[in-house]
MARNURO-405397 format. One line per 8 residues: number of its first residue (from 1); their letters; for each residue x, y, z of C-alpha. Coordinates in Angstrom, 2 decimals. Each point is the difference from the previous one (the first is absolute). Layout:
<sites>
NUM = A = X,Y,Z ~ ...
</sites>
This chain:
<sites>
1 = MITGDLKN = -8.83,2.40,15.98 ~ 2.12,1.92,-2.52 ~ -1.06,3.50,-0.96 ~ 1.31,3.12,-1.65 ~ 3.08,0.03,-2.17 ~ 0.76,-3.74,0.23 ~ -3.55,-0.93,-1.00 ~ 0.15,2.43,-2.92
9 = KIDRIWDS = 3.30,-1.52,-1.18 ~ -1.48,-3.49,-0.01 ~ -3.09,1.21,-1.83 ~ 2.17,1.69,-2.64 ~ 2.17,-3.07,-0.55 ~ -3.13,-2.15,-0.17 ~ -1.38,2.28,-2.71 ~ 3.35,-0.17,-1.81
17 = FWSGGISN = -0.23,-3.79,-0.14 ~ -3.43,0.20,-1.55 ~ 0.99,2.63,-2.55 ~ 3.15,-2.03,-0.70 ~ -2.05,-2.98,-1.12 ~ -0.26,-2.08,3.19 ~ -3.70,0.08,0.90 ~ -0.26,-3.12,2.15
25 = PIEVIEQI = 0.21,1.14,3.66 ~ 1.39,-3.39,1.04 ~ 2.89,0.42,-2.43 ~ 0.65,3.54,1.22 ~ 0.22,-1.15,3.61 ~ 2.10,-2.99,-1.03 ~ 2.60,2.21,-1.70 ~ 0.13,2.33,3.00
33 = TYLLFIRR = 0.33,-3.07,2.22 ~ 3.08,-1.17,-1.90 ~ 1.65,3.40,0.36 ~ -0.79,0.16,3.71 ~ 1.54,-3.45,0.36 ~ 3.13,1.07,-1.88 ~ 0.36,2.99,2.29 ~ -0.54,-2.23,3.01
41 = LDDVHTRA = 2.85,-2.26,-1.16 ~ 2.31,3.00,-0.18 ~ -1.00,1.02,3.54 ~ 0.76,-3.52,1.26 ~ 3.41,0.03,-1.69 ~ 0.75,3.48,1.40 ~ -0.74,-1.19,3.54 ~ 2.29,-3.00,-0.52
49 = EKRASTIG = 2.74,2.35,-1.19 ~ -0.34,2.20,3.06 ~ 0.04,-3.02,2.30 ~ 3.14,-1.35,-1.67 ~ 1.66,3.41,0.26 ~ -0.82,0.22,3.71 ~ 1.36,-3.42,0.95 ~ 2.85,0.11,-2.52
57 = GPIEDPVF = -0.77,-3.14,-1.95 ~ -1.39,-1.08,-3.38 ~ -3.61,0.61,-0.98 ~ -2.19,-2.86,1.22 ~ -2.61,-1.26,-2.48 ~ 0.50,2.78,-2.57 ~ -2.88,0.58,-2.39 ~ 2.22,1.38,-2.75
65 = LPGQEHLR = 3.29,-1.68,-0.85 ~ 3.09,1.78,-1.38 ~ -0.78,1.19,-3.51 ~ -3.73,0.38,0.76 ~ 0.18,3.38,1.71 ~ -1.60,1.71,-3.03 ~ -3.16,-2.06,0.63 ~ -0.60,1.75,3.33
73 = WSRFKNAA = -2.79,2.54,0.28 ~ 2.36,2.62,1.40 ~ 2.17,-0.29,-3.15 ~ -2.39,-0.28,-2.92 ~ -2.43,2.63,1.36 ~ 2.54,2.69,-0.93 ~ 0.55,-1.27,-3.54 ~ -1.47,1.59,-3.09
81 = PEVMHKTV = -3.55,-1.23,-0.72 ~ 1.05,-2.02,-3.06 ~ 2.88,-1.65,1.86 ~ -2.20,-0.67,3.04 ~ -2.71,-1.59,-2.15 ~ 2.51,-2.30,-1.73 ~ 1.70,-0.94,3.29 ~ -3.26,-0.82,1.77
89 = GDEVFPFL = -1.46,-1.93,-2.93 ~ 3.11,-1.88,-1.15 ~ 1.83,-0.60,3.28 ~ -1.97,0.80,3.17 ~ -3.04,-2.11,-0.83 ~ 2.04,-3.03,-1.12 ~ 1.89,0.43,3.29 ~ -3.32,-0.12,1.88
97 = RRMGDGTT = -1.09,-3.13,-1.85 ~ 3.28,-1.74,0.86 ~ -0.13,0.76,3.69 ~ 0.10,-3.27,1.92 ~ 0.14,0.75,3.69 ~ -3.14,-2.03,0.66 ~ -2.12,2.82,1.37 ~ -3.61,0.42,-1.03
105 = YSDHMKDA = 0.94,3.27,-1.70 ~ 2.55,-1.66,-2.30 ~ -2.49,-2.80,-0.77 ~ -2.55,2.54,-1.17 ~ 2.56,1.83,-2.17 ~ 0.82,-3.01,-2.17 ~ -2.36,1.11,-2.76 ~ 0.40,3.74,0.50
113 = RFTIPTPA = -0.57,1.98,-3.21 ~ 1.08,3.58,-0.62 ~ -2.77,1.75,-1.96 ~ 0.58,3.72,0.59 ~ 0.09,1.12,-3.64 ~ 2.06,3.20,-0.03 ~ 3.13,1.38,1.69 ~ -1.88,3.19,0.93
121 = LLSKVVDM = -2.70,-1.91,1.88 ~ 2.54,-2.16,1.84 ~ 2.01,3.08,0.97 ~ -3.13,1.70,1.36 ~ -1.01,-3.07,2.02 ~ 3.50,-0.45,1.45 ~ 0.19,3.68,0.98 ~ -3.37,-0.21,1.75
129 = LDDIPMDN = 0.85,-3.17,1.90 ~ 3.41,1.35,0.96 ~ -1.68,2.88,1.86 ~ -1.82,-2.40,2.32 ~ 1.74,-0.67,3.35 ~ 0.21,-3.80,-0.19 ~ 1.27,-0.29,3.57 ~ -3.42,1.11,1.23
137 = RDTNGDLY = -2.20,-3.09,0.29 ~ -3.21,2.00,0.38 ~ 0.69,2.03,-3.12 ~ 0.87,-3.13,-1.97 ~ -3.16,-1.74,1.10 ~ -2.23,2.99,-0.68 ~ 1.56,0.43,-3.43 ~ -0.71,-3.58,-0.92
145 = EYLLSKIA = -3.52,0.05,1.43 ~ -0.72,3.03,-2.16 ~ 1.37,-1.78,-3.06 ~ -2.11,-3.06,0.74 ~ -3.11,2.14,0.43 ~ 0.42,0.96,-3.64 ~ -0.67,-3.60,-0.99 ~ -3.49,0.45,1.36
153 = SAGVNGQF = -0.55,3.57,-1.22 ~ 1.05,-1.01,-3.50 ~ -2.72,-2.62,-0.04 ~ 2.30,-2.86,-1.06 ~ 0.55,-3.06,2.17 ~ -1.71,1.77,2.88 ~ -0.92,-3.39,1.38 ~ 3.53,-0.21,1.40
161 = RTPRHIIQ = -0.68,2.71,2.54 ~ -2.12,-0.30,3.10 ~ -0.82,3.49,1.36 ~ 2.72,0.94,2.45 ~ -2.38,1.05,2.78 ~ -1.74,-3.39,-0.16 ~ 3.37,-1.76,0.22 ~ 1.00,2.11,3.00
169 = AMVQMTAP = -3.27,-0.77,1.79 ~ 0.52,-3.75,-0.50 ~ 3.59,0.25,1.23 ~ -1.00,1.95,3.10 ~ -2.72,-2.53,0.81 ~ 2.40,-2.95,-0.26 ~ 2.83,1.91,1.79 ~ 3.13,-1.73,-1.42
177 = KPQDEICD = 2.73,-0.80,2.54 ~ 3.80,-0.11,-0.47 ~ 0.04,-3.80,0.16 ~ -2.73,-0.52,-2.62 ~ 0.55,-1.78,-3.32 ~ -2.21,2.00,-2.38 ~ -1.18,-1.17,-3.42 ~ -2.05,1.35,-2.90
185 = PACGTAGF = -0.43,-2.81,-2.57 ~ -1.30,2.50,-2.61 ~ 2.29,2.89,0.86 ~ -0.06,2.19,-3.12 ~ 1.86,3.18,0.94 ~ 0.48,-1.28,3.59 ~ -2.28,2.61,1.54 ~ -1.06,-2.26,2.90
193 = LVAAGEYV = 3.58,-1.00,0.81 ~ 1.20,3.62,-0.10 ~ -2.81,1.13,2.31 ~ 0.72,-2.85,2.42 ~ 3.67,0.95,0.06 ~ -0.80,3.65,0.69 ~ -2.35,-1.03,2.81 ~ 2.71,-2.13,1.65
201 = RDTHKDAL = 2.51,2.85,-0.32 ~ -2.40,2.49,1.57 ~ -1.29,-2.15,2.86 ~ 3.02,-2.16,0.89 ~ 2.96,2.36,-0.35 ~ 1.90,-1.49,2.95 ~ -0.36,-3.57,-1.25 ~ 1.66,0.87,-3.31
209 = LVEDSRNH = 3.05,1.26,1.86 ~ 0.76,-3.63,0.89 ~ 2.19,-1.63,-2.67 ~ -2.00,-3.24,-0.31 ~ -3.28,1.88,-0.39 ~ 1.54,2.41,-2.47 ~ 1.39,-2.85,-2.10 ~ -3.37,-1.76,0.08
217 = FNRSMFHG = -1.71,3.23,-1.10 ~ 2.37,0.49,-2.92 ~ 0.42,-3.58,-1.18 ~ -2.70,-2.41,1.12 ~ -3.14,1.82,1.14 ~ -1.58,0.91,-3.35 ~ -1.07,-2.44,-2.72 ~ -1.84,0.84,-3.20
225 = YDFDSTML = -0.93,-2.08,-3.05 ~ -1.19,1.05,-3.44 ~ 0.15,-1.44,-3.51 ~ 0.48,3.37,-1.72 ~ 3.72,0.74,-0.30 ~ -0.62,3.73,-0.34 ~ -1.94,0.05,3.24 ~ 2.78,-1.95,1.70
233 = RIGSMNML = 2.54,2.63,-1.03 ~ -2.22,2.86,1.09 ~ -0.99,-1.68,3.27 ~ 3.58,-0.91,0.80 ~ 1.18,3.56,-0.59 ~ -2.92,1.33,2.02 ~ 1.22,-2.02,2.97 ~ 3.57,1.14,-0.55
241 = LHGVEAPD = -0.97,3.67,-0.07 ~ -1.95,-0.51,3.23 ~ 3.15,-1.26,1.70 ~ -0.36,-3.80,-0.17 ~ 3.33,-1.32,-1.24 ~ -0.79,-3.52,-1.26 ~ -3.68,-0.94,-0.04 ~ -1.09,-3.34,-1.42
249 = IRYRDSLS = -1.83,1.22,-3.12 ~ -0.10,-2.76,-2.60 ~ -1.71,-1.47,-3.01 ~ -2.74,-2.48,0.80 ~ -3.45,-0.91,-1.19 ~ -1.49,-0.26,3.45 ~ -2.78,-2.38,-1.02 ~ 2.13,-2.38,-2.04
257 = EGASEDAE = 1.19,-3.46,0.97 ~ 2.83,0.36,2.50 ~ -1.08,3.49,1.09 ~ -0.89,-1.27,3.45 ~ 3.53,-1.23,0.68 ~ 0.25,2.79,2.59 ~ -2.75,-1.61,2.06 ~ -0.30,1.31,3.55
265 = KYTLILAN = 2.87,2.44,-0.48 ~ -1.60,3.39,0.64 ~ -1.54,1.69,3.02 ~ -1.81,2.79,-1.86 ~ -1.55,0.22,-3.47 ~ -1.16,3.30,-1.45 ~ -1.44,-0.20,-3.49 ~ -2.43,1.15,-2.64
273 = PPFAGSLD = 0.09,-3.01,-2.33 ~ -1.37,0.12,-3.56 ~ -3.74,-0.61,-0.11 ~ -0.16,-1.28,-3.55 ~ 2.10,-0.85,-2.98 ~ 1.16,-3.04,-1.87 ~ 0.76,-3.08,2.04 ~ 1.87,-3.02,-1.27
281 = YESTSKDL = -2.07,-2.59,1.80 ~ 2.39,-2.85,-0.82 ~ 3.00,1.76,1.55 ~ -1.90,1.22,3.06 ~ 1.32,-1.45,3.23 ~ -1.67,-3.27,0.88 ~ 0.56,0.83,3.67 ~ -2.24,3.04,-0.41
289 = QRVVKTKK = -2.55,-1.97,-2.01 ~ -0.27,-2.45,2.87 ~ -0.90,2.88,2.32 ~ -2.55,1.54,-2.36 ~ -0.80,-1.40,-3.45 ~ -0.62,3.04,-2.16 ~ 1.35,2.10,-2.86 ~ -0.69,3.28,1.80
297 = TELLFLAL = 3.31,1.69,0.78 ~ -1.31,1.87,3.04 ~ -0.95,-3.28,1.72 ~ 3.26,-1.71,-0.97 ~ 1.99,2.90,1.41 ~ -1.84,-0.28,3.31 ~ 0.85,-3.70,0.08 ~ 3.62,0.93,-0.77
305 = FLKLLKPG = 0.12,2.51,2.86 ~ -1.14,-2.68,2.43 ~ 2.70,-2.28,-1.38 ~ 2.79,2.57,0.34 ~ -0.82,1.22,3.51 ~ 1.59,-1.50,3.07 ~ -2.45,-1.07,2.72 ~ -0.70,3.22,1.86
313 = GRAAVIVP = 0.73,2.03,-3.14 ~ -2.46,2.70,-1.00 ~ -1.24,1.45,-3.27 ~ -1.73,3.09,-1.35 ~ -1.12,-0.47,-3.59 ~ -2.32,1.79,-2.40 ~ -2.66,-2.16,-1.66 ~ -2.92,0.70,-2.35
321 = DGVLFGSS = -3.41,-0.06,1.63 ~ -0.83,-3.27,-1.73 ~ 2.34,-1.80,2.39 ~ -2.24,1.10,2.87 ~ -3.29,-1.36,-1.31 ~ 0.69,-2.17,-3.08 ~ -2.24,-3.04,-0.05 ~ 2.29,-2.47,-1.77
329 = TAHKALRK = 1.33,-3.02,1.84 ~ 3.52,1.47,-0.09 ~ -1.11,3.34,1.45 ~ -1.86,-1.63,2.86 ~ 2.78,-2.48,0.71 ~ 2.64,2.72,0.27 ~ -2.12,2.19,2.27 ~ -0.68,-3.01,2.20
337 = ILVEDQKL = 3.75,-0.66,0.26 ~ 0.63,3.61,1.10 ~ -2.75,-0.12,2.62 ~ 0.27,-3.59,1.27 ~ 3.66,-0.98,-0.46 ~ 1.69,3.39,0.38 ~ -0.79,3.21,1.87 ~ -1.87,2.57,-2.07
345 = NAVVKLPS = 0.52,3.33,1.73 ~ -1.69,2.64,-2.13 ~ -1.76,0.90,-3.22 ~ 0.48,3.65,-1.05 ~ -2.33,1.04,-2.81 ~ 1.51,2.57,-2.39 ~ -2.00,2.42,-2.15 ~ -0.30,-1.06,-3.63
353 = GVFRPYAG = 1.85,3.06,-1.32 ~ 3.32,-0.72,1.72 ~ 1.62,-1.37,-3.17 ~ -1.50,2.48,-2.45 ~ 0.59,1.00,-2.73 ~ 1.37,-3.46,-0.87 ~ -2.66,-2.17,1.57 ~ -3.26,0.52,1.78
361 = VSTAILFF = 0.11,-3.42,1.65 ~ -1.23,-0.19,3.60 ~ 2.61,-1.34,2.37 ~ 0.67,-0.81,3.64 ~ 3.03,-0.68,2.18 ~ 0.17,-3.33,1.82 ~ 2.08,-0.22,3.18 ~ 0.71,-3.52,1.23
369 = TKTNSGGT = 2.48,-2.02,2.04 ~ 1.18,-3.49,-0.91 ~ -0.56,-2.36,2.93 ~ -0.92,-3.36,-1.63 ~ -2.17,-0.51,3.08 ~ -2.78,2.56,-0.33 ~ -0.36,2.88,2.40 ~ -2.59,2.18,-1.73
377 = DDVWFYDV = -2.24,1.42,2.70 ~ -1.43,3.35,-1.10 ~ 0.74,1.48,-3.43 ~ 0.34,3.78,-0.13 ~ -1.72,1.78,-2.90 ~ 0.68,3.60,-1.01 ~ -1.69,1.92,-2.82 ~ 2.41,2.53,-1.58
385 = RADGFSLD = -2.25,2.49,-1.78 ~ 2.62,2.65,-0.81 ~ 3.79,-0.22,-0.29 ~ 0.92,3.68,-0.32 ~ -0.43,0.14,-3.78 ~ -2.98,0.38,-2.29 ~ -1.32,-3.33,-1.23 ~ -0.22,1.05,-3.65
393 = DKRNPIEA = 2.65,-0.32,-2.68 ~ 1.73,3.23,1.08 ~ 0.70,-1.18,3.59 ~ 0.48,3.53,1.29 ~ 0.80,0.51,3.72 ~ -3.08,0.59,2.17 ~ -0.57,0.53,3.71 ~ -2.01,-3.16,0.67
401 = NDLPDLLA = 2.35,-2.79,1.08 ~ -0.86,-3.06,2.10 ~ 3.53,-1.42,0.14 ~ 1.07,1.81,3.21 ~ -3.17,-1.29,1.68 ~ 0.68,-3.50,-1.37 ~ 3.46,0.00,1.62 ~ -1.28,1.43,3.28
409 = RWKNRGAE = -2.75,-2.60,0.33 ~ 2.36,-2.82,-1.01 ~ 2.39,0.94,2.82 ~ -2.89,0.02,2.46 ~ -1.88,-3.09,-1.16 ~ -0.93,-0.87,3.57 ~ -2.59,2.76,-0.10 ~ -1.54,-1.26,-3.24
417 = SERTRTEQ = -2.14,-2.56,1.82 ~ -2.14,2.88,1.23 ~ -0.85,1.12,-3.52 ~ -3.21,-1.02,-1.71 ~ -0.24,-1.23,-3.55 ~ -1.51,3.29,-1.07 ~ 3.37,1.72,0.47 ~ 2.97,0.29,-2.37
425 = SFLVPKAD = 1.89,-2.80,1.74 ~ -1.15,-2.96,2.06 ~ 0.88,-3.54,1.07 ~ -1.75,-3.08,-1.34 ~ 0.20,-3.27,1.98 ~ 1.32,-3.02,-1.86 ~ -3.29,-1.82,0.53 ~ -1.86,2.64,-2.02
433 = IVAQEYDL = 2.49,-0.34,-2.88 ~ -0.36,-3.78,0.02 ~ -3.79,0.37,-0.07 ~ 0.37,2.15,-3.16 ~ 2.09,-2.71,-1.70 ~ 3.21,1.99,0.58 ~ -1.19,3.05,-1.94 ~ 2.40,2.85,0.86
441 = SLNRYKEV = -1.73,2.90,-1.72 ~ -0.59,2.91,2.36 ~ -3.56,0.58,-1.19 ~ -0.93,-3.51,1.11 ~ 0.44,1.05,3.63 ~ -0.49,3.76,-0.01 ~ -3.35,1.17,1.33 ~ -1.64,3.03,-1.58
449 = VYDEVEHR = -2.25,2.16,2.17 ~ -2.82,1.68,-1.84 ~ -1.52,3.20,1.34 ~ -3.65,-0.40,0.85 ~ -2.16,2.10,-2.28 ~ -3.64,0.84,0.87 ~ -2.24,0.14,-3.05 ~ -3.34,1.81,-0.18
457 = QPLDIIAD = -3.21,-1.96,-0.09 ~ -1.08,-0.96,-3.55 ~ -3.43,1.63,0.42 ~ 1.64,3.33,0.92 ~ 2.17,-0.17,-3.11 ~ -3.05,-0.78,-2.16 ~ -1.86,2.97,1.51 ~ 2.89,2.31,-0.94
465 = IEELQDEI = 0.02,-1.36,-3.54 ~ -3.77,0.64,-0.31 ~ 0.49,3.55,1.25 ~ 2.72,0.62,-2.58 ~ -2.23,-1.41,-2.71 ~ -2.81,2.40,1.03 ~ 2.39,2.94,-0.19 ~ 1.23,-1.09,-3.43
473 = SKGLVDLK = -3.59,-0.38,-1.25 ~ -0.94,3.44,1.34 ~ 3.06,1.51,-1.63 ~ -0.89,-1.51,-3.35 ~ -3.55,1.40,0.24 ~ 1.36,3.49,0.72 ~ 2.55,-0.26,-2.85 ~ -2.73,-1.10,-2.41
481 = AMLS = -2.17,2.96,1.04 ~ 2.88,2.43,-0.69 ~ 0.48,-1.40,-3.51 ~ -3.65,0.03,-1.02
</sites>
């Protein structure tokens, strides 16, 4: 996490954007994203130059051709503010839009717009970004995470961000491996994909030293879809700054016709799909409608996840509570599919304040494995009551935090059979879930123990009341005597 001088610089430049007339936090991050990308291109070209100088040959795959040297970050950053502003607006951005190397980054730059209004603001932003050591992956990632956190703190488009600690818990519970094909069909800023990549780096360092594994990590492990071009740019750059060279981040309406063309392609899905919003029913995939006939996006996304997973693939997805107990035919049918046709592993209930201040909706995390042949035996339930932050709109850090206990119990699920349903976590046999018509709400199975309270006999209570009445009557008589 960034602190100190770097954090203060970012805060100051953020304030400068707002005072300069750019008040939309998405636009602020987008403009910073473009500049980070431009600097990244210069770094790539510089490495190619050094490599060519070492081996004594021409530059392979140059980013900048002869005559374009003035478009490089290292050149225009030293120009006067007015010259820099004109160069970036009139030449650098058109250069970005014309890039055609086929990477996801160039695809997302096709409609790049330069909206920094003044030379002074651009000069300040460039100076700040130039001070950041871009060869340090951790610094780059922390910088971008801090920028993305401002989407939420600004209160605009906060729905794009799932709290980072919730993402990390889901990633740790699914434990991505170097050979996984990971997908988030509603990726937003790519928070799940970034966290999965960091987990693989931290836990499988040796595997990534092998060339095949390293190439898979950089070019074919991570897949994200979104239909917001701004989010695609931000998510793509987020992956780049976390050290993933060429992730598959692309435009797609995940629920539309043709969206399931990647059927049985992925081994792990991590997602927090949209719970509501407009849905073009006519363009919705007929394949998904055959699985579950509904207009509810949360149910259609679950059907999509089952479609995209390979047999043996696993998923951890956030759903609104209504998915767990909804009484419609579609709700029941989808829960029955998860329990009977696939392997439902766990239901983790989250406190309702997790997504405040943007939404107070109650949610849960479903963990399941695609088998197409059943396999659900016992379903593990866990009740997260505190996540380390207050559950009001302020979301201030607090000491109470169930997430470490959640992870510890998940890793030792063999011992969960000894727990009773009065505890914070417990196992529920499949037969009990079937008997409850596939209801997956925790409260359906949790047992509450009430403390036995001994009450006094009614006649004793009446006697006390009569005694009090006598005292009151006597007191009134005495008071009346004093006043007469």
